[in-house]
N, C-alpha and C positions, 0 to 999 in steps of 0.2 A: 503494499500499499504506499503510495507516494506521500511525502510529508506534507502537512497542511501549511498554508500560508505562503508568503512570498519566498521565491527562490533567492538563496544568498548569493551575493556577488563577490567576486574575488578582488582583492586589493592589488595594486601595482606591484608590491613586493612579493605577494604570493604567486602572481603570474610570472614575475621574472624568475623566481626560484624554480617553479614547475617547468618553465621553458628550458632552463639550464639542464635540469634532470632529464627532460625529454630529449634534448640534443645529445647528451652524454649517452643515454640509452641506445639511441639509433646509431650513434657512431660506433658503439661496441658491436652492435649487430652487424654493421658494415664490415668492420675489421675482422670479426669472427667468421663471417661467411667467406670473405676473401682469403683469410688464412687457410681455411679448410680446403678451399678450391685450389689454391696455389700449392699448398702442400701435397695435396692428392696428385695433382698433375705434374709436379716437379719431382717428388720423391718416388711415387709409385708408377706412374704412367708416362714419364717424360718420353720414352722411346715411341710411344703410340700417340703423342700429342700431335695434333695437326694445326694448320693455320687457323681453322674455325674454332678450336679450342681457345687459342689466344685472342682472336677476334671477338668472341663472346665474352671473354674476360674484359676487354676493353669496352665492350658494349655495356656490361654491368657496371664497370667503373664510371662511364659517362652518366648512366641513370643515377647512381648513387650520388656523384658529385652535383649534378643538376638538382636532384631532390633535396639534398642536404643543404646546398647553398640557398635554395629557395626558402626552405624552413628557417635557416639561421638569419636570412634577411628579414623575414617576417617577424621573427622574435628579438630583433636588434633593440636593445633598450636605449632610452635617452637619459642623459645624466646632465645635471645643472653644472655650473662652473665650480661650485663647492663640493661637487661629488655626490650630491644626494640624487635619489632616483626620481626622475621626472615622469618617465613613462616605461613600463615594463615590456612593451612590445605587444603584438598580437598574440592571444592566447592559442598556443599550439594544441591544447587539449579540448578545444571547443568543439562541440558536436557539430557535424554538417558544415565544417569549414574546409578551406582549401588545404590546410595542413593535415586534415584526416586523409585526404586522398594522396597526398605526398607520402605520408606514413605507410599507407597501404601499398604504394609502389615500391618503397623501400623494402617492406616485408616480403612482398611477392618476389621481388628480384633476389632477395637473400635465400628464400625457400628454393626457388628454381635453381639458383647457382649451387647450393649444397646438394640438391637432388641430382643435378647434372654430373656429379662425380660418380654416380651409378650408371647413368646412361645420358648420352647426349640428347635423346629425344624428349628429356624433361624440359629443354628449353622452349619447346612448343607451348608449354603451360603459360609462357610469358604473353602470348596472344590474348590471354584473359584481360590484360590492361587496356588495349585498344577497344576491345569488345565492351568493357565497362564504361570507357569513355564515350563511346557511341551510344550506349544505353542512357547515360546521364544527359547527353546532348539531346537526345530524342525526348526523354521524359521531362526536361527542364525547359527546352527552348523550342525544338521543332515541333513536337507534338501539340502543344498548346497553341502554337501559331497556326498550324494547318486546320486545327479544330475550332478556332475562334470564329465568331459570328462576323458576317461581312458588314460593311458600313450601311447597307440598304436596310438592315433590320431596325435601327432606330427610327428611320423615316416611316417604315410601316407601322411601328408601334405608336408613333405620333399620329398617324392617320387613324389608327384604331382608337386611340384616346379621344380624339375629336369626335369620332362617331359615337362613342360611348357617352360623352358629355351632352351631346345633342340629343341622344335618346333619353337620358336622365332629365334634361330640360323639358322634353315633351311630356315625360311621365308626370313631372311636377305640375305642368299646366293642366293636365287632366284631373288632378286631385285638387 
């Protein structure tokens, strides 16, 4: 059962601290996934590593860097001249925010990268990211735009309102 009353808001200091913890957590995930992938392909399977193995590592690194840099730019705090916290940055743990999607991309890439040490076919799971992006695009922008009423509908409603008012006046005259 949800709590009653107003939902509590977070202060600047709390947002700043949670953002730092979140960035630290995701940097550890990135480093751990890359360590597993590189150690496996250098120590165990170096002789069978191909160009695609290293290309996919660079692809994952590009995804990690782009997502992490975006998250850290969103969470960048602002300080006053005397060093006190002016703004804690955007809350990275906010539900339905852009940071949530970036965290999902990092987690998906880490999972796919670690699983790809077993088989290169696991990289195909990364196609879930563009599929999710297309779903969000359709659900939030394109779908409502295509299903929206045209501009002719308000004019027709206005005509119907005039007819209804006219009929009401006639009814009132009869009484």
